[in-house]
N, CA, C and O atoms as a GROMACS GRO file, in nm:
protein
  412
    1MET      N    1   0.106   2.278   4.873
    1MET     CA    2   0.247   2.248   4.866
    1MET      C    3   0.287   2.211   4.725
    1MET      O    4   0.406   2.214   4.694
    2SER      N    5   0.195   2.176   4.639
    2SER     CA    6   0.227   2.139   4.502
    2SER      C    7   0.282   2.256   4.423
    2SER      O    8   0.351   2.235   4.324
    3ASP      N    9   0.253   2.378   4.464
    3ASP     CA   10   0.305   2.496   4.396
    3ASP      C   11   0.447   2.529   4.443
    3ASP      O   12   0.511   2.616   4.384
    4THR      N   13   0.496   2.463   4.545
    4THR     CA   14   0.628   2.492   4.599
    4THR      C   15   0.735   2.429   4.513
    4THR      O   16   0.726   2.312   4.476
    5ASN      N   17   0.835   2.504   4.482
    5ASN     CA   18   0.947   2.461   4.400
    5ASN      C   19   1.068   2.436   4.489
    5ASN      O   20   1.081   2.497   4.595
    6ILE      N   21   1.156   2.346   4.448
    6ILE     CA   22   1.277   2.318   4.526
    6ILE      C   23   1.362   2.443   4.542
    6ILE      O   24   1.436   2.454   4.640
    7ALA      N   25   1.354   2.535   4.451
    7ALA     CA   26   1.429   2.660   4.460
    7ALA      C   27   1.380   2.744   4.577
    7ALA      O   28   1.452   2.832   4.625
    8ASP      N   29   1.257   2.719   4.623
    8ASP     CA   30   1.202   2.793   4.735
    8ASP      C   31   1.269   2.753   4.867
    8ASP      O   32   1.256   2.824   4.967
    9PHE      N   33   1.339   2.641   4.868
    9PHE     CA   34   1.408   2.593   4.988
    9PHE      C   35   1.557   2.622   4.973
    9PHE      O   36   1.626   2.552   4.899
   10PRO      N   37   1.607   2.722   5.042
   10PRO     CA   38   1.746   2.762   5.022
   10PRO      C   39   1.847   2.652   5.060
   10PRO      O   40   1.952   2.643   4.998
   11HIS      N   41   1.817   2.571   5.158
   11HIS     CA   42   1.911   2.468   5.200
   11HIS      C   43   1.915   2.350   5.105
   11HIS      O   44   2.018   2.284   5.095
   12SER      N   45   1.810   2.321   5.037
   12SER     CA   46   1.803   2.201   4.953
   12SER      C   47   1.908   2.201   4.844
   12SER      O   48   1.974   2.099   4.823
   13ALA      N   49   1.925   2.310   4.776
   13ALA     CA   50   2.023   2.316   4.667
   13ALA      C   51   2.164   2.303   4.720
   13ALA      O   52   2.247   2.234   4.661
   14SER      N   53   2.195   2.370   4.832
   14SER     CA   54   2.331   2.365   4.884
   14SER      C   55   2.361   2.227   4.943
   14SER      O   56   2.475   2.181   4.934
   15VAL      N   57   2.262   2.162   5.002
   15VAL     CA   58   2.283   2.028   5.057
   15VAL      C   59   2.308   1.930   4.943
   15VAL      O   60   2.398   1.846   4.953
   16ALA      N   61   2.232   1.938   4.837
   16ALA     CA   62   2.250   1.849   4.723
   16ALA      C   63   2.386   1.871   4.658
   16ALA      O   64   2.450   1.775   4.615
   17ALA      N   65   2.430   1.994   4.650
   17ALA     CA   66   2.557   2.024   4.584
   17ALA      C   67   2.677   1.985   4.670
   17ALA      O   68   2.785   1.957   4.617
   18SER      N   69   2.659   1.982   4.803
   18SER     CA   70   2.775   1.958   4.889
   18SER      C   71   2.768   1.825   4.963
   18SER      O   72   2.834   1.809   5.066
   19GLN      N   73   2.693   1.730   4.914
   19GLN     CA   74   2.683   1.602   4.983
   19GLN      C   75   2.817   1.530   4.990
   19GLN      O   76   2.845   1.462   5.088
   20ASP      N   77   2.902   1.543   4.888
   20ASP     CA   78   3.031   1.476   4.886
   20ASP      C   79   3.138   1.555   4.960
   20ASP      O   80   3.240   1.498   5.001
   21ALA      N   81   3.118   1.683   4.977
   21ALA     CA   82   3.217   1.766   5.044
   21ALA      C   83   3.210   1.742   5.195
   21ALA      O   84   3.100   1.740   5.252
   22PRO      N   85   3.325   1.724   5.260
   22PRO     CA   86   3.322   1.703   5.404
   22PRO      C   87   3.282   1.830   5.477
   22PRO      O   88   3.314   1.940   5.434
   23HIS      N   89   3.212   1.813   5.586
   23HIS     CA   90   3.174   1.927   5.668
   23HIS      C   91   3.165   1.882   5.813
   23HIS      O   92   3.163   1.762   5.842
   24ASP      N   93   3.159   1.979   5.903
   24ASP     CA   94   3.154   1.948   6.045
   24ASP      C   95   3.012   1.910   6.084
   24ASP      O   96   2.916   1.980   6.053
   25VAL      N   97   3.000   1.796   6.152
   25VAL     CA   98   2.871   1.748   6.197
   25VAL      C   99   2.884   1.699   6.340
   25VAL      O  100   2.969   1.614   6.369
   26GLY      N  101   2.804   1.750   6.427
   26GLY     CA  102   2.804   1.705   6.565
   26GLY      C  103   2.939   1.714   6.632
   26GLY      O  104   2.975   1.627   6.711
   27GLY      N  105   3.014   1.817   6.602
   27GLY     CA  106   3.146   1.834   6.664
   27GLY      C  107   3.257   1.756   6.595
   27GLY      O  108   3.372   1.760   6.640
   28VAL      N  109   3.225   1.685   6.487
   28VAL     CA  110   3.326   1.608   6.415
   28VAL      C  111   3.373   1.691   6.295
   28VAL      O  112   3.293   1.732   6.211
   29ALA      N  113   3.503   1.714   6.289
   29ALA     CA  114   3.561   1.792   6.179
   29ALA      C  115   3.571   1.702   6.057
   29ALA      O  116   3.661   1.619   6.047
   30GLY      N  117   3.479   1.720   5.964
   30GLY     CA  118   3.470   1.634   5.846
   30GLY      C  119   3.594   1.632   5.760
   30GLY      O  120   3.639   1.525   5.719
   31ALA      N  121   3.652   1.748   5.732
   31ALA     CA  122   3.770   1.755   5.646
   31ALA      C  123   3.888   1.684   5.711
   31ALA      O  124   3.965   1.615   5.644
   32ARG      N  125   3.904   1.702   5.842
   32ARG     CA  126   4.016   1.638   5.911
   32ARG      C  127   3.997   1.487   5.916
   32ARG      O  128   4.092   1.411   5.895
   33LEU      N  129   3.874   1.443   5.944
   33LEU     CA  130   3.843   1.301   5.947
   33LEU      C  131   3.869   1.238   5.811
   33LEU      O  132   3.928   1.130   5.802
   34LYS      N  133   3.825   1.305   5.705
   34LYS     CA  134   3.846   1.253   5.570
   34LYS      C  135   3.995   1.243   5.539
   34LYS      O  136   4.039   1.148   5.474
   35SER      N  137   4.072   1.340   5.585
   35SER     CA  138   4.217   1.338   5.564
   35SER      C  139   4.280   1.216   5.631
   35SER      O  140   4.364   1.149   5.570
   36PHE      N  141   4.241   1.187   5.754
   36PHE     CA  142   4.292   1.068   5.823
   36PHE      C  143   4.258   0.942   5.748
   36PHE      O  144   4.343   0.855   5.728
   37ILE      N  145   4.134   0.931   5.706
   37ILE     CA  146   4.088   0.812   5.634
   37ILE      C  147   4.165   0.794   5.504
   37ILE      O  148   4.207   0.683   5.473
   38GLU      N  149   4.183   0.901   5.429
   38GLU     CA  150   4.254   0.892   5.302
   38GLU      C  151   4.401   0.855   5.323
   38GLU      O  152   4.458   0.781   5.243
   39ARG      N  153   4.463   0.907   5.430
   39ARG     CA  154   4.602   0.871   5.459
   39ARG      C  155   4.614   0.722   5.490
   39ARG      O  156   4.706   0.656   5.443
   40VAL      N  157   4.522   0.670   5.570
   40VAL     CA  158   4.524   0.528   5.603
   40VAL      C  159   4.500   0.445   5.477
   40VAL      O  160   4.566   0.342   5.458
   41GLU      N  161   4.409   0.488   5.392
   41GLU     CA  162   4.383   0.414   5.268
   41GLU      C  163   4.507   0.409   5.180
   41GLU      O  164   4.537   0.305   5.122
   42ARG      N  165   4.580   0.520   5.170
   42ARG     CA  166   4.704   0.521   5.091
   42ARG      C  167   4.807   0.425   5.150
   42ARG      O  168   4.874   0.351   5.078
   43LEU      N  169   4.819   0.426   5.282
   43LEU     CA  170   4.913   0.335   5.347
   43LEU      C  171   4.873   0.189   5.329
   43LEU      O  172   4.959   0.102   5.312
   44GLU      N  173   4.744   0.162   5.332
   44GLU     CA  174   4.695   0.025   5.308
   44GLU      C  175   4.733  -0.020   5.167
   44GLU      O  176   4.772  -0.135   5.146
   45GLU      N  177   4.722   0.070   5.070
   45GLU     CA  178   4.762   0.038   4.932
   45GLU      C  179   4.911   0.009   4.926
   45GLU      O  180   4.954  -0.085   4.859
   46GLU      N  181   4.991   0.091   4.994
   46GLU     CA  182   5.136   0.069   4.997
   46GLU      C  183   5.169  -0.064   5.065
   46GLU      O  184   5.258  -0.137   5.021
   47LYS      N  185   5.097  -0.094   5.173
   47LYS     CA  186   5.120  -0.219   5.246
   47LYS      C  187   5.090  -0.339   5.156
   47LYS      O  188   5.163  -0.438   5.158
   48THR      N  189   4.984  -0.330   5.078
   48THR     CA  190   4.950  -0.438   4.985
   48THR      C  191   5.059  -0.455   4.880
   48THR      O  192   5.097  -0.568   4.847
   49ALA      N  193   5.108  -0.344   4.828
   49ALA     CA  194   5.215  -0.350   4.728
   49ALA      C  195   5.342  -0.410   4.788
   49ALA      O  196   5.409  -0.491   4.724
   50LEU      N  197   5.376  -0.370   4.912
   50LEU     CA  198   5.494  -0.425   4.978
   50LEU      C  199   5.478  -0.575   5.005
   50LEU      O  200   5.574  -0.651   4.990
   51ALA      N  201   5.359  -0.617   5.044
   51ALA     CA  202   5.334  -0.759   5.068
   51ALA      C  203   5.354  -0.839   4.940
   51ALA      O  204   5.407  -0.950   4.944
   52GLU      N  205   5.313  -0.784   4.828
   52GLU     CA  206   5.334  -0.850   4.699
   52GLU      C  207   5.482  -0.860   4.666
   52GLU      O  208   5.529  -0.962   4.616
   53ASP      N  209   5.557  -0.753   4.694
   53ASP     CA  210   5.702  -0.754   4.672
   53ASP      C  211   5.770  -0.860   4.757
   53ASP      O  212   5.857  -0.933   4.708
   54ILE      N  213   5.730  -0.870   4.883
   54ILE     CA  214   5.788  -0.971   4.973
   54ILE      C  215   5.755  -1.110   4.923
   54ILE      O  216   5.840  -1.200   4.926
   55LYS      N  217   5.633  -1.129   4.877
   55LYS     CA  218   5.591  -1.259   4.824
   55LYS      C  219   5.678  -1.298   4.704
   55LYS      O  220   5.719  -1.414   4.691
   56GLU      N  221   5.706  -1.202   4.617
   56GLU     CA  222   5.790  -1.228   4.499
   56GLU      C  223   5.933  -1.264   4.541
   56GLU      O  224   5.994  -1.354   4.483
   57ILE      N  225   5.986  -1.193   4.640
   57ILE     CA  226   6.123  -1.222   4.687
   57ILE      C  227   6.128  -1.362   4.747
   57ILE      O  228   6.223  -1.437   4.722
   58MET      N  229   6.028  -1.398   4.825
   58MET     CA  230   6.025  -1.531   4.885
   58MET      C  231   6.013  -1.639   4.778
   58MET      O  232   6.074  -1.746   4.790
   59ALA      N  233   5.936  -1.614   4.676
   59ALA     CA  234   5.923  -1.710   4.565
   59ALA      C  235   6.058  -1.726   4.494
   59ALA      O  236   6.096  -1.836   4.457
   60GLU      N  237   6.127  -1.616   4.477
   60GLU     CA  238   6.260  -1.621   4.414
   60GLU      C  239   6.358  -1.700   4.501
   60GLU      O  240   6.434  -1.782   4.449
   61ALA      N  241   6.355  -1.675   4.632
   61ALA     CA  242   6.443  -1.749   4.724
   61ALA      C  243   6.411  -1.898   4.719
   61ALA      O  244   6.501  -1.981   4.718
   62LYS      N  245   6.283  -1.930   4.717
   62LYS     CA  246   6.241  -2.070   4.712
   62LYS      C  247   6.287  -2.136   4.582
   62LYS      O  248   6.330  -2.251   4.582
   63SER      N  249   6.276  -2.062   4.472
   63SER     CA  250   6.315  -2.119   4.342
   63SER      C  251   6.465  -2.144   4.333
   63SER      O  252   6.510  -2.224   4.250
   64THR      N  253   6.543  -2.077   4.417
   64THR     CA  254   6.688  -2.102   4.417
   64THR      C  255   6.729  -2.204   4.523
   64THR      O  256   6.848  -2.230   4.543
   65GLY      N  257   6.629  -2.263   4.591
   65GLY     CA  258   6.657  -2.372   4.683
   65GLY      C  259   6.655  -2.338   4.831
   65GLY      O  260   6.681  -2.426   4.913
   66PHE      N  261   6.624  -2.215   4.867
   66PHE     CA  262   6.618  -2.179   5.009
   66PHE      C  263   6.483  -2.216   5.068
   66PHE      O  264   6.382  -2.216   4.998
   67ASP      N  265   6.483  -2.250   5.198
   67ASP     CA  266   6.361  -2.282   5.268
   67ASP      C  267   6.298  -2.153   5.321
   67ASP      O  268   6.353  -2.087   5.409
   68VAL      N  269   6.183  -2.118   5.266
   68VAL     CA  270   6.117  -1.991   5.297
   68VAL      C  271   6.073  -1.986   5.444
   68VAL      O  272   6.082  -1.880   5.507
   69LYS      N  273   6.028  -2.096   5.498
   69LYS     CA  274   5.985  -2.099   5.637
   69LYS      C  275   6.102  -2.062   5.729
   69LYS      O  276   6.084  -1.988   5.826
   70THR      N  277   6.219  -2.114   5.699
   70THR     CA  278   6.338  -2.083   5.779
   70THR      C  279   6.379  -1.938   5.761
   70THR      O  280   6.420  -1.873   5.858
   71ILE      N  281   6.369  -1.886   5.641
   71ILE     CA  282   6.401  -1.744   5.617
   71ILE      C  283   6.309  -1.656   5.700
   71ILE      O  284   6.354  -1.561   5.764
   72ARG      N  285   6.180  -1.688   5.701
   72ARG     CA  286   6.084  -1.610   5.780
   72ARG      C  287   6.118  -1.615   5.929
   72ARG      O  288   6.107  -1.515   6.000
   73LYS      N  289   6.159  -1.732   5.976
   73LYS     CA  290   6.197  -1.746   6.116
   73LYS      C  291   6.319  -1.661   6.148
   73LYS      O  292   6.324  -1.595   6.252
   74ILE      N  293   6.418  -1.662   6.060
   74ILE     CA  294   6.538  -1.580   6.080
   74ILE      C  295   6.502  -1.432   6.083
   74ILE      O  296   6.554  -1.357   6.165
   75ILE      N  297   6.415  -1.390   5.994
   75ILE     CA  298   6.371  -1.250   5.992
   75ILE      C  299   6.304  -1.214   6.124
   75ILE      O  300   6.330  -1.107   6.180
   76ARG      N  301   6.218  -1.303   6.174
   76ARG     CA  302   6.150  -1.279   6.301
   76ARG      C  303   6.252  -1.270   6.415
   76ARG      O  304   6.242  -1.183   6.501
   77LEU      N  305   6.351  -1.360   6.414
   77LEU     CA  306   6.453  -1.359   6.519
   77LEU      C  307   6.539  -1.233   6.514
   77LEU      O  308   6.575  -1.178   6.618
   78ARG      N  309   6.572  -1.188   6.394
   78ARG     CA  310   6.656  -1.068   6.379
   78ARG      C  311   6.585  -0.943   6.431
   78ARG      O  312   6.650  -0.847   6.473
   79LYS      N  313   6.452  -0.943   6.427
   79LYS     CA  314   6.375  -0.830   6.478
   79LYS      C  315   6.375  -0.824   6.630
   79LYS      O  316   6.355  -0.718   6.690
   80MET      N  317   6.397  -0.940   6.693
   80MET     CA  318   6.388  -0.951   6.838
   80MET      C  319   6.511  -0.892   6.906
   80MET      O  320   6.622  -0.893   6.852
   81ASP      N  321   6.489  -0.841   7.025
   81ASP     CA  322   6.598  -0.799   7.112
   81ASP      C  323   6.679  -0.922   7.150
   81ASP      O  324   6.623  -1.031   7.167
   82THR      N  325   6.811  -0.908   7.164
   82THR     CA  326   6.899  -1.020   7.196
   82THR      C  327   6.854  -1.093   7.322
   82THR      O  328   6.849  -1.216   7.325
   83GLU      N  329   6.822  -1.017   7.425
   83GLU     CA  330   6.781  -1.078   7.552
   83GLU      C  331   6.648  -1.153   7.536
   83GLU      O  332   6.632  -1.262   7.591
   84LYS      N  333   6.557  -1.096   7.463
   84LYS     CA  334   6.428  -1.162   7.439
   84LYS      C  335   6.449  -1.292   7.361
   84LYS      O  336   6.385  -1.393   7.391
   85ARG      N  337   6.537  -1.288   7.263
   85ARG     CA  338   6.566  -1.408   7.183
   85ARG      C  339   6.630  -1.516   7.270
   85ARG      O  340   6.595  -1.633   7.259
   86ARG      N  341   6.724  -1.476   7.356
   86ARG     CA  342   6.790  -1.570   7.447
   86ARG      C  343   6.688  -1.634   7.542
   86ARG      O  344   6.691  -1.754   7.567
   87GLU      N  345   6.598  -1.552   7.593
   87GLU     CA  346   6.493  -1.601   7.683
   87GLU      C  347   6.403  -1.702   7.612
   87GLU      O  348   6.368  -1.805   7.669
   88GLU      N  349   6.367  -1.672   7.489
   88GLU     CA  350   6.282  -1.763   7.411
   88GLU      C  351   6.355  -1.896   7.386
   88GLU      O  352   6.295  -2.003   7.397
   89ASP      N  353   6.483  -1.888   7.350
   89ASP     CA  354   6.563  -2.009   7.326
   89ASP      C  355   6.572  -2.095   7.453
   89ASP      O  356   6.557  -2.217   7.447
   90GLU      N  357   6.597  -2.030   7.567
   90GLU     CA  358   6.607  -2.105   7.693
   90GLU      C  359   6.475  -2.171   7.729
   90GLU      O  360   6.473  -2.286   7.774
   91LEU      N  361   6.365  -2.101   7.708
   91LEU     CA  362   6.234  -2.156   7.737
   91LEU      C  363   6.202  -2.274   7.645
   91LEU      O  364   6.145  -2.374   7.688
   92LEU      N  365   6.240  -2.262   7.520
   92LEU     CA  366   6.220  -2.371   7.424
   92LEU      C  367   6.300  -2.494   7.467
   92LEU      O  368   6.248  -2.605   7.467
   93GLU      N  369   6.426  -2.473   7.505
   93GLU     CA  370   6.510  -2.585   7.552
   93GLU      C  371   6.452  -2.649   7.678
   93GLU      O  372   6.451  -2.771   7.690
   94LEU      N  373   6.402  -2.567   7.770
   94LEU     CA  374   6.341  -2.617   7.893
   94LEU      C  375   6.220  -2.704   7.863
   94LEU      O  376   6.205  -2.813   7.917
   95TYR      N  377   6.132  -2.654   7.775
   95TYR     CA  378   6.012  -2.729   7.738
   95TYR      C  379   6.047  -2.859   7.667
   95TYR      O  380   5.987  -2.963   7.694
   96LYS      N  381   6.144  -2.854   7.578
   96LYS     CA  382   6.188  -2.976   7.508
   96LYS      C  383   6.242  -3.079   7.607
   96LYS      O  384   6.211  -3.198   7.597
   97ALA      N  385   6.321  -3.034   7.702
   97ALA     CA  386   6.375  -3.125   7.804
   97ALA      C  387   6.262  -3.181   7.890
   97ALA      O  388   6.267  -3.298   7.930
   98ALA      N  389   6.162  -3.100   7.920
   98ALA     CA  390   6.052  -3.144   8.005
   98ALA      C  391   5.970  -3.255   7.941
   98ALA      O  392   5.914  -3.339   8.012
   99ILE      N  393   5.964  -3.257   7.808
   99ILE     CA  394   5.886  -3.361   7.741
   99ILE      C  395   5.976  -3.473   7.687
   99ILE      O  396   5.930  -3.565   7.619
  100GLY      N  397   6.103  -3.463   7.719
  100GLY     CA  398   6.196  -3.567   7.676
  100GLY      C  399   6.229  -3.564   7.528
  100GLY      O  400   6.258  -3.667   7.469
  101MET      N  401   6.224  -3.449   7.470
  101MET     CA  402   6.251  -3.433   7.327
  101MET      C  403   6.401  -3.413   7.307
  101MET      O  404   6.458  -3.318   7.360
  102PRO      N  405   6.465  -3.500   7.231
  102PRO     CA  406   6.610  -3.485   7.210
  102PRO      C  407   6.642  -3.366   7.119
  102PRO      O  408   6.558  -3.322   7.040
  103ASP      N  409   6.764  -3.316   7.131
  103ASP     CA  410   6.808  -3.205   7.044
  103ASP      C  411   6.834  -3.250   6.906
  103ASP      O  412   6.871  -3.169   6.821
   0.00000   0.00000   0.00000
């Protein structure tokens, strides 16, 4: 076997050259899978950038005297359906009354 050269193995050169290239393995479409992964990675990068932008806006609001915790609560409430928000408010009032917590 010492006289055998890597060139004598036809698959060895192509495997070494295409290790980074996606290919189908065990019924898994490599190129399609890689495409999904890369799309998610790009979105994760965008999400990180957006989170930084939101952080900067909140810092700006705080520096002008606004309460960031209250702003976040308002944003959460604005996302909610009116009926869901009403239900949450009623439940909160009920629980407060049950423990004797004044308004």
